[in-house]
Structures are given as structure tokens and as C-alpha cells.
Jmol script that loads the backbone (N, CA, C; Angstrom):
load data "model"
ATOM      1  N   MET A   1       3.265  -7.673  14.119  1.00  0.00           N
ATOM      2  CA  MET A   1       2.789  -9.031  14.005  1.00  0.00           C
ATOM      3  C   MET A   1       3.862  -9.940  13.411  1.00  0.00           C
ATOM      4  N   ASP A   2       4.646  -9.444  12.490  1.00  0.00           N
ATOM      5  CA  ASP A   2       5.661 -10.262  11.858  1.00  0.00           C
ATOM      6  C   ASP A   2       6.685 -10.753  12.865  1.00  0.00           C
ATOM      7  N   SER A   3       7.016  -9.923  13.841  1.00  0.00           N
ATOM      8  CA  SER A   3       8.007 -10.337  14.832  1.00  0.00           C
ATOM      9  C   SER A   3       7.468 -11.470  15.711  1.00  0.00           C
ATOM     10  N   LYS A   4       6.149 -11.457  15.963  1.00  0.00           N
ATOM     11  CA  LYS A   4       5.560 -12.545  16.749  1.00  0.00           C
ATOM     12  C   LYS A   4       5.655 -13.860  15.987  1.00  0.00           C
ATOM     13  N   TYR A   5       5.326 -13.805  14.695  1.00  0.00           N
ATOM     14  CA  TYR A   5       5.416 -15.020  13.876  1.00  0.00           C
ATOM     15  C   TYR A   5       6.853 -15.503  13.793  1.00  0.00           C
ATOM     16  N   SER A   6       7.776 -14.577  13.591  1.00  0.00           N
ATOM     17  CA  SER A   6       9.186 -14.944  13.481  1.00  0.00           C
ATOM     18  C   SER A   6       9.672 -15.576  14.770  1.00  0.00           C
ATOM     19  N   LEU A   7       9.296 -14.989  15.890  1.00  0.00           N
ATOM     20  CA  LEU A   7       9.704 -15.527  17.181  1.00  0.00           C
ATOM     21  C   LEU A   7       9.126 -16.923  17.392  1.00  0.00           C
ATOM     22  N   LEU A   8       7.863 -17.089  17.092  1.00  0.00           N
ATOM     23  CA  LEU A   8       7.211 -18.386  17.258  1.00  0.00           C
ATOM     24  C   LEU A   8       7.835 -19.438  16.349  1.00  0.00           C
ATOM     25  N   ILE A   9       8.052 -19.070  15.106  1.00  0.00           N
ATOM     26  CA  ILE A   9       8.651 -20.011  14.152  1.00  0.00           C
ATOM     27  C   ILE A   9      10.080 -20.339  14.565  1.00  0.00           C
ATOM     28  N   GLY A  10      10.850 -19.318  14.966  1.00  0.00           N
ATOM     29  CA  GLY A  10      12.232 -19.548  15.397  1.00  0.00           C
ATOM     30  C   GLY A  10      12.305 -20.443  16.623  1.00  0.00           C
ATOM     31  N   ALA A  11      11.421 -20.217  17.569  1.00  0.00           N
ATOM     32  CA  ALA A  11      11.401 -21.047  18.780  1.00  0.00           C
ATOM     33  C   ALA A  11      11.043 -22.488  18.429  1.00  0.00           C
ATOM     34  N   GLY A  12      10.066 -22.643  17.543  1.00  0.00           N
ATOM     35  CA  GLY A  12       9.671 -23.996  17.132  1.00  0.00           C
ATOM     36  C   GLY A  12      10.792 -24.726  16.421  1.00  0.00           C
ATOM     37  N   ILE A  13      11.468 -24.041  15.514  1.00  0.00           N
ATOM     38  CA  ILE A  13      12.578 -24.662  14.786  1.00  0.00           C
ATOM     39  C   ILE A  13      13.712 -25.007  15.754  1.00  0.00           C
ATOM     40  N   GLY A  14      14.021 -24.072  16.656  1.00  0.00           N
ATOM     41  CA  GLY A  14      15.088 -24.332  17.632  1.00  0.00           C
ATOM     42  C   GLY A  14      14.774 -25.521  18.516  1.00  0.00           C
ATOM     43  N   PHE A  15      13.542 -25.594  18.975  1.00  0.00           N
ATOM     44  CA  PHE A  15      13.154 -26.716  19.820  1.00  0.00           C
ATOM     45  C   PHE A  15      13.209 -28.026  19.035  1.00  0.00           C
ATOM     46  N   ALA A  16      12.685 -27.990  17.807  1.00  0.00           N
ATOM     47  CA  ALA A  16      12.677 -29.205  16.986  1.00  0.00           C
ATOM     48  C   ALA A  16      14.094 -29.696  16.726  1.00  0.00           C
ATOM     49  N   LEU A  17      14.998 -28.780  16.413  1.00  0.00           N
ATOM     50  CA  LEU A  17      16.395 -29.183  16.179  1.00  0.00           C
ATOM     51  C   LEU A  17      17.012 -29.739  17.459  1.00  0.00           C
ATOM     52  N   GLY A  18      16.713 -29.114  18.578  1.00  0.00           N
ATOM     53  CA  GLY A  18      17.232 -29.601  19.853  1.00  0.00           C
ATOM     54  C   GLY A  18      16.738 -31.000  20.161  1.00  0.00           C
ATOM     55  N   VAL A  19      15.474 -31.240  19.902  1.00  0.00           N
ATOM     56  CA  VAL A  19      14.899 -32.568  20.141  1.00  0.00           C
ATOM     57  C   VAL A  19      15.514 -33.595  19.195  1.00  0.00           C
ATOM     58  N   LEU A  20      15.690 -33.213  17.943  1.00  0.00           N
ATOM     59  CA  LEU A  20      16.240 -34.150  16.957  1.00  0.00           C
ATOM     60  C   LEU A  20      17.666 -34.562  17.285  1.00  0.00           C
ATOM     61  N   PHE A  21      18.442 -33.632  17.784  1.00  0.00           N
ATOM     62  CA  PHE A  21      19.849 -33.946  18.051  1.00  0.00           C
ATOM     63  C   PHE A  21      20.097 -34.416  19.474  1.00  0.00           C
ATOM     64  N   ALA A  22      19.104 -34.373  20.336  1.00  0.00           N
ATOM     65  CA  ALA A  22      19.252 -34.865  21.705  1.00  0.00           C
ATOM     66  C   ALA A  22      19.128 -36.384  21.703  1.00  0.00           C
ATOM     67  N   PRO A  23      19.965 -37.038  22.480  1.00  0.00           N
ATOM     68  CA  PRO A  23      19.870 -38.502  22.518  1.00  0.00           C
ATOM     69  C   PRO A  23      18.608 -38.932  23.271  1.00  0.00           C
ATOM     70  N   ASP A  24      17.706 -39.580  22.557  1.00  0.00           N
ATOM     71  CA  ASP A  24      16.462 -40.051  23.159  1.00  0.00           C
ATOM     72  C   ASP A  24      15.909 -41.133  22.250  1.00  0.00           C
ATOM     73  N   LYS A  25      14.956 -41.883  22.747  1.00  0.00           N
ATOM     74  CA  LYS A  25      14.330 -42.921  21.942  1.00  0.00           C
ATOM     75  C   LYS A  25      13.518 -42.277  20.819  1.00  0.00           C
ATOM     76  N   GLY A  26      13.381 -42.977  19.724  1.00  0.00           N
ATOM     77  CA  GLY A  26      12.642 -42.473  18.574  1.00  0.00           C
ATOM     78  C   GLY A  26      11.205 -42.130  18.907  1.00  0.00           C
ATOM     79  N   ALA A  27      10.553 -42.977  19.691  1.00  0.00           N
ATOM     80  CA  ALA A  27       9.152 -42.742  20.050  1.00  0.00           C
ATOM     81  C   ALA A  27       9.027 -41.462  20.873  1.00  0.00           C
ATOM     82  N   ASN A  28       9.954 -41.266  21.813  1.00  0.00           N
ATOM     83  CA  ASN A  28       9.926 -40.051  22.635  1.00  0.00           C
ATOM     84  C   ASN A  28      10.176 -38.807  21.778  1.00  0.00           C
ATOM     85  N   THR A  29      11.120 -38.922  20.855  1.00  0.00           N
ATOM     86  CA  THR A  29      11.441 -37.798  19.976  1.00  0.00           C
ATOM     87  C   THR A  29      10.237 -37.432  19.115  1.00  0.00           C
ATOM     88  N   ARG A  30       9.590 -38.440  18.547  1.00  0.00           N
ATOM     89  CA  ARG A  30       8.405 -38.179  17.722  1.00  0.00           C
ATOM     90  C   ARG A  30       7.292 -37.547  18.549  1.00  0.00           C
ATOM     91  N   GLN A  31       7.120 -38.021  19.767  1.00  0.00           N
ATOM     92  CA  GLN A  31       6.084 -37.475  20.642  1.00  0.00           C
ATOM     93  C   GLN A  31       6.378 -36.003  20.976  1.00  0.00           C
ATOM     94  N   LYS A  32       7.630 -35.702  21.260  1.00  0.00           N
ATOM     95  CA  LYS A  32       7.996 -34.312  21.564  1.00  0.00           C
ATOM     96  C   LYS A  32       7.795 -33.418  20.339  1.00  0.00           C
ATOM     97  N   LEU A  33       8.183 -33.933  19.166  1.00  0.00           N
ATOM     98  CA  LEU A  33       7.994 -33.159  17.933  1.00  0.00           C
ATOM     99  C   LEU A  33       6.514 -32.900  17.668  1.00  0.00           C
ATOM    100  N   LYS A  34       5.701 -33.935  17.853  1.00  0.00           N
ATOM    101  CA  LYS A  34       4.258 -33.781  17.632  1.00  0.00           C
ATOM    102  C   LYS A  34       3.677 -32.740  18.579  1.00  0.00           C
ATOM    103  N   LYS A  35       4.087 -32.804  19.843  1.00  0.00           N
ATOM    104  CA  LYS A  35       3.588 -31.846  20.833  1.00  0.00           C
ATOM    105  C   LYS A  35       4.002 -30.422  20.439  1.00  0.00           C
ATOM    106  N   THR A  36       5.245 -30.255  20.020  1.00  0.00           N
ATOM    107  CA  THR A  36       5.736 -28.931  19.619  1.00  0.00           C
ATOM    108  C   THR A  36       4.979 -28.416  18.402  1.00  0.00           C
ATOM    109  N   ILE A  37       4.765 -29.270  17.435  1.00  0.00           N
ATOM    110  CA  ILE A  37       4.039 -28.869  16.226  1.00  0.00           C
ATOM    111  C   ILE A  37       2.603 -28.519  16.569  1.00  0.00           C
ATOM    112  N   ASP A  38       1.979 -29.323  17.419  1.00  0.00           N
ATOM    113  CA  ASP A  38       0.592 -29.036  17.821  1.00  0.00           C
ATOM    114  C   ASP A  38       0.493 -27.692  18.544  1.00  0.00           C
ATOM    115  N   GLU A  39       1.435 -27.416  19.444  1.00  0.00           N
ATOM    116  CA  GLU A  39       1.422 -26.147  20.173  1.00  0.00           C
ATOM    117  C   GLU A  39       1.648 -24.982  19.213  1.00  0.00           C
ATOM    118  N   GLY A  40       2.573 -25.150  18.282  1.00  0.00           N
ATOM    119  CA  GLY A  40       2.837 -24.100  17.299  1.00  0.00           C
ATOM    120  C   GLY A  40       1.633 -23.851  16.411  1.00  0.00           C
ATOM    121  N   THR A  41       0.974 -24.934  16.020  1.00  0.00           N
ATOM    122  CA  THR A  41      -0.212 -24.815  15.175  1.00  0.00           C
ATOM    123  C   THR A  41      -1.317 -24.071  15.916  1.00  0.00           C
ATOM    124  N   GLU A  42      -1.513 -24.403  17.181  1.00  0.00           N
ATOM    125  CA  GLU A  42      -2.536 -23.728  17.976  1.00  0.00           C
ATOM    126  C   GLU A  42      -2.229 -22.231  18.097  1.00  0.00           C
ATOM    127  N   GLY A  43      -0.965 -21.914  18.326  1.00  0.00           N
ATOM    128  CA  GLY A  43      -0.566 -20.516  18.434  1.00  0.00           C
ATOM    129  C   GLY A  43      -0.810 -19.760  17.138  1.00  0.00           C
ATOM    130  N   LEU A  44      -0.449 -20.390  16.028  1.00  0.00           N
ATOM    131  CA  LEU A  44      -0.677 -19.747  14.727  1.00  0.00           C
ATOM    132  C   LEU A  44      -2.162 -19.572  14.448  1.00  0.00           C
ATOM    133  N   GLN A  45      -2.962 -20.584  14.812  1.00  0.00           N
ATOM    134  CA  GLN A  45      -4.404 -20.478  14.602  1.00  0.00           C
ATOM    135  C   GLN A  45      -4.984 -19.331  15.415  1.00  0.00           C
ATOM    136  N   GLU A  46      -4.535 -19.168  16.646  1.00  0.00           N
ATOM    137  CA  GLU A  46      -5.011 -18.070  17.485  1.00  0.00           C
ATOM    138  C   GLU A  46      -4.650 -16.721  16.858  1.00  0.00           C
ATOM    139  N   GLN A  47      -3.416 -16.609  16.397  1.00  0.00           N
ATOM    140  CA  GLN A  47      -2.981 -15.350  15.791  1.00  0.00           C
ATOM    141  C   GLN A  47      -3.741 -15.080  14.503  1.00  0.00           C
ATOM    142  N   MET A  48      -4.012 -16.111  13.725  1.00  0.00           N
ATOM    143  CA  MET A  48      -4.770 -15.933  12.482  1.00  0.00           C
ATOM    144  C   MET A  48      -6.201 -15.503  12.786  1.00  0.00           C
ATOM    145  N   ARG A  49      -6.817 -16.083  13.812  1.00  0.00           N
ATOM    146  CA  ARG A  49      -8.165 -15.666  14.199  1.00  0.00           C
ATOM    147  C   ARG A  49      -8.170 -14.194  14.590  1.00  0.00           C
ATOM    148  N   GLY A  50      -7.158 -13.792  15.344  1.00  0.00           N
ATOM    149  CA  GLY A  50      -7.054 -12.391  15.731  1.00  0.00           C
ATOM    150  C   GLY A  50      -6.856 -11.489  14.525  1.00  0.00           C
ATOM    151  N   LEU A  51      -6.011 -11.916  13.599  1.00  0.00           N
ATOM    152  CA  LEU A  51      -5.760 -11.129  12.393  1.00  0.00           C
ATOM    153  C   LEU A  51      -7.017 -11.017  11.543  1.00  0.00           C
ATOM    154  N   VAL A  52      -7.724 -12.125  11.375  1.00  0.00           N
ATOM    155  CA  VAL A  52      -8.968 -12.104  10.592  1.00  0.00           C
ATOM    156  C   VAL A  52      -9.993 -11.204  11.276  1.00  0.00           C
ATOM    157  N   GLY A  53     -10.083 -11.281  12.580  1.00  0.00           N
ATOM    158  CA  GLY A  53     -11.005 -10.418  13.316  1.00  0.00           C
ATOM    159  C   GLY A  53     -10.675  -8.948  13.111  1.00  0.00           C
ATOM    160  N   ASP A  54      -9.384  -8.618  13.162  1.00  0.00           N
ATOM    161  CA  ASP A  54      -8.965  -7.233  12.940  1.00  0.00           C
ATOM    162  C   ASP A  54      -9.303  -6.781  11.523  1.00  0.00           C
ATOM    163  N   LEU A  55      -9.066  -7.656  10.540  1.00  0.00           N
ATOM    164  CA  LEU A  55      -9.365  -7.308   9.155  1.00  0.00           C
ATOM    165  C   LEU A  55     -10.863  -7.098   8.941  1.00  0.00           C
ATOM    166  N   VAL A  56     -11.661  -7.933   9.559  1.00  0.00           N
ATOM    167  CA  VAL A  56     -13.123  -7.784   9.437  1.00  0.00           C
ATOM    168  C   VAL A  56     -13.560  -6.452  10.035  1.00  0.00           C
ATOM    169  N   LYS A  57     -13.024  -6.105  11.208  1.00  0.00           N
ATOM    170  CA  LYS A  57     -13.372  -4.822  11.838  1.00  0.00           C
ATOM    171  C   LYS A  57     -12.980  -3.654  10.935  1.00  0.00           C
ATOM    172  N   GLU A  58     -11.771  -3.708  10.384  1.00  0.00           N
ATOM    173  CA  GLU A  58     -11.316  -2.631   9.508  1.00  0.00           C
ATOM    174  C   GLU A  58     -12.184  -2.541   8.253  1.00  0.00           C
ATOM    175  N   PHE A  59     -12.551  -3.691   7.690  1.00  0.00           N
ATOM    176  CA  PHE A  59     -13.398  -3.699   6.501  1.00  0.00           C
ATOM    177  C   PHE A  59     -14.756  -3.081   6.802  1.00  0.00           C
ATOM    178  N   LEU A  60     -15.360  -3.482   7.912  1.00  0.00           N
ATOM    179  CA  LEU A  60     -16.677  -2.954   8.265  1.00  0.00           C
ATOM    180  C   LEU A  60     -16.621  -1.452   8.527  1.00  0.00           C
ATOM    181  N   GLN A  61     -15.538  -0.993   9.145  1.00  0.00           N
ATOM    182  CA  GLN A  61     -15.383   0.436   9.390  1.00  0.00           C
ATOM    183  C   GLN A  61     -15.229   1.186   8.066  1.00  0.00           C
ATOM    184  N   ALA A  62     -14.410   0.654   7.151  1.00  0.00           N
ATOM    185  CA  ALA A  62     -14.228   1.299   5.846  1.00  0.00           C
ATOM    186  C   ALA A  62     -15.539   1.307   5.064  1.00  0.00           C
ATOM    187  N   LYS A  63     -16.284   0.229   5.164  1.00  0.00           N
ATOM    188  CA  LYS A  63     -17.582   0.155   4.481  1.00  0.00           C
ATOM    189  C   LYS A  63     -18.528   1.221   5.017  1.00  0.00           C
ATOM    190  N   GLU A  64     -18.576   1.369   6.326  1.00  0.00           N
ATOM    191  CA  GLU A  64     -19.448   2.364   6.947  1.00  0.00           C
ATOM    192  C   GLU A  64     -19.033   3.780   6.537  1.00  0.00           C
ATOM    193  N   GLU A  65     -17.730   4.024   6.499  1.00  0.00           N
ATOM    194  CA  GLU A  65     -17.244   5.341   6.082  1.00  0.00           C
ATOM    195  C   GLU A  65     -17.604   5.609   4.620  1.00  0.00           C
ATOM    196  N   ALA A  66     -17.492   4.596   3.782  1.00  0.00           N
ATOM    197  CA  ALA A  66     -17.837   4.750   2.363  1.00  0.00           C
ATOM    198  C   ALA A  66     -19.327   5.046   2.199  1.00  0.00           C
ATOM    199  N   LEU A  67     -20.164   4.364   2.960  1.00  0.00           N
ATOM    200  CA  LEU A  67     -21.606   4.611   2.880  1.00  0.00           C
ATOM    201  C   LEU A  67     -21.952   6.021   3.366  1.00  0.00           C
ATOM    202  N   THR A  68     -21.282   6.466   4.414  1.00  0.00           N
ATOM    203  CA  THR A  68     -21.505   7.818   4.922  1.00  0.00           C
ATOM    204  C   THR A  68     -21.099   8.845   3.869  1.00  0.00           C
ATOM    205  N   GLU A  69     -19.951   8.629   3.254  1.00  0.00           N
ATOM    206  CA  GLU A  69     -19.480   9.542   2.208  1.00  0.00           C
ATOM    207  C   GLU A  69     -20.425   9.534   1.014  1.00  0.00           C
ATOM    208  N   ARG A  70     -20.939   8.374   0.674  1.00  0.00           N
ATOM    209  CA  ARG A  70     -21.900   8.249  -0.434  1.00  0.00           C
ATOM    210  C   ARG A  70     -23.148   9.080  -0.150  1.00  0.00           C
ATOM    211  N   GLU A  71     -23.626   8.997   1.082  1.00  0.00           N
ATOM    212  CA  GLU A  71     -24.814   9.772   1.462  1.00  0.00           C
ATOM    213  C   GLU A  71     -24.546  11.272   1.344  1.00  0.00           C
ATOM    214  N   LYS A  72     -23.358  11.704   1.747  1.00  0.00           N
ATOM    215  CA  LYS A  72     -23.008  13.120   1.636  1.00  0.00           C
ATOM    216  C   LYS A  72     -23.015  13.557   0.170  1.00  0.00           C
ATOM    217  N   VAL A  73     -22.440  12.726  -0.689  1.00  0.00           N
ATOM    218  CA  VAL A  73     -22.383  13.051  -2.117  1.00  0.00           C
ATOM    219  C   VAL A  73     -23.783  13.109  -2.706  1.00  0.00           C
ATOM    220  N   LEU A  74     -24.631  12.154  -2.358  1.00  0.00           N
ATOM    221  CA  LEU A  74     -26.007  12.146  -2.865  1.00  0.00           C
ATOM    222  C   LEU A  74     -26.780  13.388  -2.421  1.00  0.00           C
ATOM    223  N   LYS A  75     -26.619  13.787  -1.172  1.00  0.00           N
ATOM    224  CA  LYS A  75     -27.307  14.973  -0.673  1.00  0.00           C
ATOM    225  C   LYS A  75     -26.814  16.222  -1.394  1.00  0.00           C
ATOM    226  N   ALA A  76     -25.513  16.313  -1.597  1.00  0.00           N
ATOM    227  CA  ALA A  76     -24.959  17.470  -2.309  1.00  0.00           C
ATOM    228  C   ALA A  76     -25.464  17.498  -3.747  1.00  0.00           C
ATOM    229  N   GLU A  77     -25.529  16.332  -4.369  1.00  0.00           N
ATOM    230  CA  GLU A  77     -26.022  16.246  -5.743  1.00  0.00           C
ATOM    231  C   GLU A  77     -27.502  16.636  -5.810  1.00  0.00           C
ATOM    232  N   GLN A  78     -28.284  16.188  -4.867  1.00  0.00           N
ATOM    233  CA  GLN A  78     -29.705  16.550  -4.835  1.00  0.00           C
ATOM    234  C   GLN A  78     -29.885  18.049  -4.639  1.00  0.00           C
ATOM    235  N   ALA A  79     -29.085  18.624  -3.776  1.00  0.00           N
ATOM    236  CA  ALA A  79     -29.176  20.068  -3.544  1.00  0.00           C
ATOM    237  C   ALA A  79     -28.813  20.834  -4.815  1.00  0.00           C
ATOM    238  N   LEU A  80     -27.772  20.385  -5.501  1.00  0.00           N
ATOM    239  CA  LEU A  80     -27.358  21.039  -6.739  1.00  0.00           C
ATOM    240  C   LEU A  80     -28.429  20.901  -7.804  1.00  0.00           C
ATOM    241  N   ASN A  81     -28.994  19.717  -7.931  1.00  0.00           N
ATOM    242  CA  ASN A  81     -30.069  19.510  -8.905  1.00  0.00           C
ATOM    243  C   ASN A  81     -31.283  20.368  -8.584  1.00  0.00           C
ATOM    244  N   SER A  82     -31.621  20.467  -7.334  1.00  0.00           N
ATOM    245  CA  SER A  82     -32.755  21.284  -6.923  1.00  0.00           C
ATOM    246  C   SER A  82     -32.507  22.756  -7.266  1.00  0.00           C
ATOM    247  N   LYS A  83     -31.281  23.202  -7.032  1.00  0.00           N
ATOM    248  CA  LYS A  83     -30.927  24.593  -7.356  1.00  0.00           C
ATOM    249  C   LYS A  83     -31.027  24.830  -8.857  1.00  0.00           C
ATOM    250  N   LYS A  84     -30.534  23.865  -9.656  1.00  0.00           N
ATOM    251  CA  LYS A  84     -30.605  24.009 -11.113  1.00  0.00           C
ATOM    252  C   LYS A  84     -32.056  24.018 -11.594  1.00  0.00           C
ATOM    253  N   ILE A  85     -32.885  23.181 -10.997  1.00  0.00           N
ATOM    254  CA  ILE A  85     -34.311  23.154 -11.362  1.00  0.00           C
ATOM    255  C   ILE A  85     -34.953  24.494 -11.033  1.00  0.00           C
ATOM    256  N   ASP A  86     -34.639  25.039  -9.868  1.00  0.00           N
ATOM    257  CA  ASP A  86     -35.193  26.343  -9.487  1.00  0.00           C
ATOM    258  C   ASP A  86     -34.753  27.427 -10.478  1.00  0.00           C
ATOM    259  N   GLU A  87     -33.486  27.391 -10.881  1.00  0.00           N
ATOM    260  CA  GLU A  87     -32.984  28.369 -11.854  1.00  0.00           C
ATOM    261  C   GLU A  87     -33.699  28.229 -13.200  1.00  0.00           C
ATOM    262  N   LEU A  88     -33.876  26.991 -13.644  1.00  0.00           N
ATOM    263  CA  LEU A  88     -34.565  26.758 -14.921  1.00  0.00           C
ATOM    264  C   LEU A  88     -36.029  27.200 -14.847  1.00  0.00           C
ATOM    265  N   MET A  89     -36.655  26.932 -13.722  1.00  0.00           N
ATOM    266  CA  MET A  89     -38.049  27.356 -13.555  1.00  0.00           C
ATOM    267  C   MET A  89     -38.154  28.882 -13.579  1.00  0.00           C
ATOM    268  N   ALA A  90     -37.194  29.536 -12.963  1.00  0.00           N
ATOM    269  CA  ALA A  90     -37.198  31.000 -12.956  1.00  0.00           C
ATOM    270  C   ALA A  90     -37.005  31.526 -14.375  1.00  0.00           C
ATOM    271  N   GLN A  91     -36.087  30.919 -15.125  1.00  0.00           N
ATOM    272  CA  GLN A  91     -35.871  31.343 -16.513  1.00  0.00           C
ATOM    273  C   GLN A  91     -37.111  31.067 -17.366  1.00  0.00           C
ATOM    274  N   LEU A  92     -37.755  29.949 -17.137  1.00  0.00           N
ATOM    275  CA  LEU A  92     -38.984  29.630 -17.858  1.00  0.00           C
ATOM    276  C   LEU A  92     -40.066  30.660 -17.545  1.00  0.00           C
ATOM    277  N   GLN A  93     -40.175  31.034 -16.306  1.00  0.00           N
ATOM    278  CA  GLN A  93     -41.152  32.043 -15.903  1.00  0.00           C
ATOM    279  C   GLN A  93     -40.876  33.377 -16.588  1.00  0.00           C
ATOM    280  N   ILE A  94     -39.589  33.730 -16.666  1.00  0.00           N
ATOM    281  CA  ILE A  94     -39.225  34.982 -17.365  1.00  0.00           C
ATOM    282  C   ILE A  94     -39.616  34.915 -18.830  1.00  0.00           C
ATOM    283  N   LEU A  95     -39.337  33.786 -19.473  1.00  0.00           N
ATOM    284  CA  LEU A  95     -39.689  33.613 -20.874  1.00  0.00           C
ATOM    285  C   LEU A  95     -41.207  33.660 -21.071  1.00  0.00           C
ATOM    286  N   GLN A  96     -41.942  33.042 -20.179  1.00  0.00           N
ATOM    287  CA  GLN A  96     -43.397  33.055 -20.290  1.00  0.00           C
ATOM    288  C   GLN A  96     -43.950  34.471 -20.082  1.00  0.00           C
ATOM    289  N   ASN A  97     -43.355  35.212 -19.195  1.00  0.00           N
ATOM    290  CA  ASN A  97     -43.795  36.591 -18.967  1.00  0.00           C
ATOM    291  C   ASN A  97     -43.495  37.474 -20.163  1.00  0.00           C
ATOM    292  N   LYS A  98     -42.377  37.206 -20.863  1.00  0.00           N
ATOM    293  CA  LYS A  98     -42.044  37.976 -22.051  1.00  0.00           C
ATOM    294  C   LYS A  98     -43.026  37.704 -23.164  1.00  0.00           C
ATOM    295  N   LYS A  99     -43.500  36.454 -23.272  1.00  0.00           N
ATOM    296  CA  LYS A  99     -44.463  36.081 -24.322  1.00  0.00           C
ATOM    297  C   LYS A  99     -45.826  36.694 -24.040  1.00  0.00           C
ATOM    298  N   ALA A 100     -46.143  36.828 -22.791  1.00  0.00           N
ATOM    299  CA  ALA A 100     -47.485  37.308 -22.419  1.00  0.00           C
ATOM    300  C   ALA A 100     -47.670  38.765 -22.626  1.00  0.00           C
TER     301      ALA A 100
END
end "model"
wireframe off; spacefill off
backbone 0.3
color backbone group
């Protein structure tokens, strides 16, 4: 992506310098500069929209992966807790049988 921005910026600067140093009326020069700036701005806006879209997709994917991982951890924790409860219940039963 950086090379696209560099190319676009370099082309814009080169064109602007060419227009500035070319013999032409001031009004024509300003009009050409405005057109070049407008085109460059539109190009940058398009690239920024694409970049933001890509970032949103990556964020949503990372969020989904994090939620999936969270669910796995919760299930593992529940299974471990259930196993510990079963062990404690078994030990309690042994203790109660010894008292009886």
C-alpha cells in the first residue's frame, strides 16, 4: 500500500511542478492545479475507504476468533470444575460412610 501512496503523491507533485513551471496563464494554471488536487484527493479517499474496510474486516475476524477462544476456555473451565465437584462429592461420601 505504501508504494501506491508514494506513486500517487510523486505523480501529483511532478504534475504540479510541471504545471507551475510551464508557461501558461495564471487562471489556467490554477485550474489545472485544482483538477490535479481534486483527482489526487479522490484517489486517496478511495484508498482510505479500502484500507478502513480491510481494517474493519480484520477486526471483526479477530473479535470472532477471540469469542470462539473464550467459549473454549469457559467449557474447559466448566469441565474442570465439574470434575472437582465430583471428586469432592466422592470424598464427602467416603467421609460420611466412615462416620456411619
